[in-house]
FIMIKOL-163478 format. One record per residue: residue in one letter; x negated, y negated, z of N, C-alpha, C in turn. Coordinates in steps of 0.001 Angstrom, whole numbers, plus 500000, padded with zeros to 6 digits. Layout:
<kolkols>
AXYZXYZXYZ
...
</kolkols>
This chain:
<kolkols>
M492897517253521269494065517463521766494787517304521166
R495768518138520844497061517689519860497887516370520662
S498775515682519928499347514873520514501137514497520138
R501975514490520510502923514282519878503699513535518912
K505001513899518274504875512894517265505374511768518211
E506683511723518944507013511049519551505981509896520105
V504460510448520248503579509206520898502796508731519541
L502897509760518550501804508560517748502939507297516668
R504186508064516664505092507055515925505108505876516647
T506463505007515555506597503952516212507588503562515954
R508919502288516349509820502044515372509122500458515464
V509971499609513911509725498971513890511216497889514243
K511647497491515189512832496991515213513521495602514772
G512637494433514742512833493366513690511601492923513657
P512395491565513208511149490874512470509846489908513631
I508606489515514041507818489185514001508398487763513423
A508434486961514723508488485321514667506966485002514006
I507290484268512941505806483949512584505904482250512711
E504651482081513149504285480489513575502457480204512865
F502459479100511670501007478641511774500750478308512661
S499209478382513198498798477399513828497490477577514064
E496693476992514653495001477285514503494741478420514611
E495269479085515845494695480340516950495059481013515545
A493452482352515720493148483249514784493175484582515461
L494466485334515850495159486240516786494913487576515580
S495191487834514539494734489041513808494281487831511651
A493491489068511787493015488239509899493817489086509621
H494995489682509036495509490787508711497166490740509044
A497645489327509330498724488992509578499810489094508493
G499174488958506759500028488688505815500672490280505014
L500132491011506677500518492606506456502211492578506765
E502974491210507853503468491147508373504641491122506620
L504073490225506511504852489264505015505166490575504272
F503908491070503704504393492147502739505227493458503479
G505320493940504418506062494662505176507243494141504939
R507875492655505438508978492382505733509779492385503993
F508745491841502711509495491858501813509274493767501200
L508544494520501037509163495788500726510374496331501577
R510366495626502727511361496318503524513010495914503066
A512778494299501870513847493431502183514271493999500178
E513038494603500146513238495516498110513976496205498130
G513602497259499452514378498554499394512924499918498722
W511620499433498675510448499668498822510559501206499499
L510334500883501341510374501389501598510948503076502158
D512049502348501390513338503956501622512710504201500460
R512472504022498837512266504411498210510501505497498236
I509679504806499296508700505812499389509107507426500582
R509891506141501098510166507796502303511111509101501810
G512018508468500508512090509728498981511149510432498999
V510433510006498044509268510695497708509079511893498797
F508760511280499939508465512634500660509627513491501147
A511349513452501097512193513512502034512420515377501715
D511932515785500542512116517303501046510571517946500958
R509790517262502127508026518044502145508910518628503247
C508282520208503989508968520369504632508030520468505619
F506563521306505399505655521123506727504899519948506404
D505449518558506874504857517868507463503799517136508328
S503255516433507769502046516310509143502511515618510025
D501703515569511508502409515217512488502513513245512560
Y501772512607511496502026511540511781502864511202510518
G503392511916509596504042511850508486504117511010507567
S504517511928505925503461511520504699504123509892504702
F504990509887504887505906508291504795504998507392505527
R504204507386506714503330506424507248502149506584507288
M501662507770506555500704508070505995500054507397504463
T501643506745504111501058506154502476501099504791503073
L501748504836503912501739503113504618500061502944505152
V499654503924505531498108503337505846497181503563504811
V497469503791503534496767503850502175497236502563501815
V498176502545501887498839500514500700498174499412501678
G498392499505503296497750499129503746496012498583504114
L495834499877503779493795499873503455493883498910502800
L494508499235501565493935499230499855493966497310499841
L495339497454500769495576495466500935494399494864501634
L493899495825502950492672494809503127491478494850503128
G491250495424501580490142495674500990489522497248501696
G490045497647502320489233499211502855488918500038501451
E487894501397501775487261501442500597486975502867501047
R486798502651502226486611504040503185487562504478504099
L487391505712504598487769506480505816487772505498506395
A486662505108506281485412504576508076486403503483508574
H486785502964507150487132501398507527488519501333508645
L489125502777508226490303503028509624489249502507510937
E488227502720511225488088502493512698487826501153513155
Q487833500081511923487215498577511917489079498200512422
L490101499263511816491848498904511600492258499270513552
R491216500041514107492228500837515277492914499987516322
L491932498520516236492472498183517937493064496563516898
D493562496770515472494699495052514906496371496255515067
P496818495585515980498157495362516495499343495017515057
V499147494529513922499905494148513306499253495278512259
F498057496122511786498301497264511021499376497995511252
H499303498300513118499785499296513874501081499240513351
R501421497730513391503225498034513177503666498205511634
F502982497664510746503058497653509299503187499530509121
A501992500292509603502042501747508993503258502160509943
S503786501482511086504680502679512244504163503363512768
L503128502999513292502234504165514098501982503534515370
S502056503863516569501483503431518054499988503727517399
R499702504774516887498051505297516676497424505997515531
L496169505042514745496315505318514018495136507146513487
P495477507625512640494679509306512792493373508865512348
S492692510306512759491270509479512497490943510103510834
G489460509793510936489544509759509690489442510981508560
R489065511640509396489500513304509109490262513890508970
T491629513600509559492930513946509707493310513419508396
F493177511621507845493629511640507049493098512203505678
S491700512130505673491043513199504635492144514498504877
R491963515123505337492911516382505461493952515921504855
W495142515284504883496095514665504415495954514411502984
L495325513889502752494973513500501007494641514728500351
K494099515368501147493856517066500045495108517652500247
D496115517471500886497296518451500784498450517552500150
I497906516716499366498856515995498669499268516851497436
S500187517896497047500165518120496024500452517095494509
A500109517532493174500028517059492010501751516664492261
G502421517436492474504182516607492031504224515288492911
Y503620515343493898503972514277495148503158513178494742
R502008513619494176501468512087493424502000511588492223
D502470512550491525503332511958490285504337511186490210
R505109511406491471506416510475492213506078509837492535
L504754509200493079504343508444493671503807507218492521
R503157507765491539502770507055490477504573506428489786
V504874507715489509506543507293488855506962505947489983
L506723505826491172506988504705491690506270503576491816
L505222503762491698503893502545491392504432502327490235
R504870502368489085505170502193487709505937500968488030
D507432502065488581508960500703488851508510499821489726
V507759499687490307507153498614491107506632497452490439
A505622498118489253505303497104488676506173496273487620
F506926497382486794508050496888485753508683495654486400
A509238495732487616510889495389488584509768494314488981
T508815494369489433507999492628489447508023491828488439
W507620492682486738507140492049486080508792491328485572
E509353492416485726511243491686485097511556490561485874
R511395490509487209511579489351488179511025488294487993
G509682488502487812509003487264487310509015486716485733
A509530487030484761510110487161483973508667486513483070
L507546487657482989506363486851483056506527487846481489
R505187486868480111505418487279479514503954488240478972
R503202487586479835501566488291479765501120488873481205
V500134490337481730499851490185482536498306491006482741
T497488490047483442496294490411483916496039491078484953
I495571492248484561495072492798485883493619492828486248
D493370492883486849492216492665487670491328493680488564
V490797494930487774490446495687489099488446495986488733
D488071495404489794486398495785489948486000494904489178
G486682493761488454485883492807487915486111492960486009
T486764494498485749486959494381484782488243493826483995
V488363493274483011489545493084482440490364493213481724
I491737493815482002492207494807480726493607493903480442
R494101493538479820495495492426479528495890493301478968
T497524492496479178498369493589478013499715492819478011
G500044492523476433501035491645476251502420492678476432
D503468491487475286505115492637475356505165493408474299
R504062493573473771503854494850472688503316496393473123
V502448496032474130501931496854474827502260498098475307
D501848499884475607502166500666476312500738500716477041
G501051500724478467500039501576479355498983499863479234
A497618500209478662496370499660479586495067499894477932
E496144500444476591494785500789475735494162499605474843
R494814498322475097494376497157474833493843496349475689
G493042495845475195491850494464476217490623494651476264
F489666494067476583488147493513476325487507495213477317
P486595495329476475485526496192477374485234495720478181
P484505496128478956483844495677480280482540495047480161
T482243495173479078480961494291479208481085492896478936
T482465492897478178482596490971477414483656490713479215
R482399489644479814483161488977480852484027487655479844
R485158487005479752485923486612479892486780485926481180
I486681484751481305487566484642482432489309483852482194
L490176484803482567491477484368481802492328483341482800
P492867483109482508493706481588483445495187482856484769
T495120482639485762495823483760486029497157482866486208
I497526483891485625499549483085485820500284483454487447
H500810482455487424501408482555489407503141482478488757
</kolkols>
């Protein structure tokens, strides 16, 4: 059965009051803080701008589906089946601005429909986020840990051509 867009989408009207206590209401409360950061820095508007010219969008909307991808990755989701585990988490729903999450099949179809042009725009946006973070933090060196492999870039390196081979496990100090 097909649902109306108004039923699927929801608005975030204001920040949730955050209190630190012993109560464990949601395992993903950090998403609220991350969502506040994205709003304050204007990244949500830039994500929305990536898909502004998309004529035939899904019922959920590409902006919200992108937030589902970001939230899923932040929470360690590796498969579409992990959406099922988040189905009842109100903080995740709020982060994605959805009252109901898409099924794995709907999500998979949306991912297939994203053309190379939109993927390139998202790639540019991700690069801009990385560089803005780098500039704001005034970092001299960044260590990127992806699946246990270490790629280290310095001031003079463009991209990630220089680094350690995955077979060499070196423990590097973390920059805070």
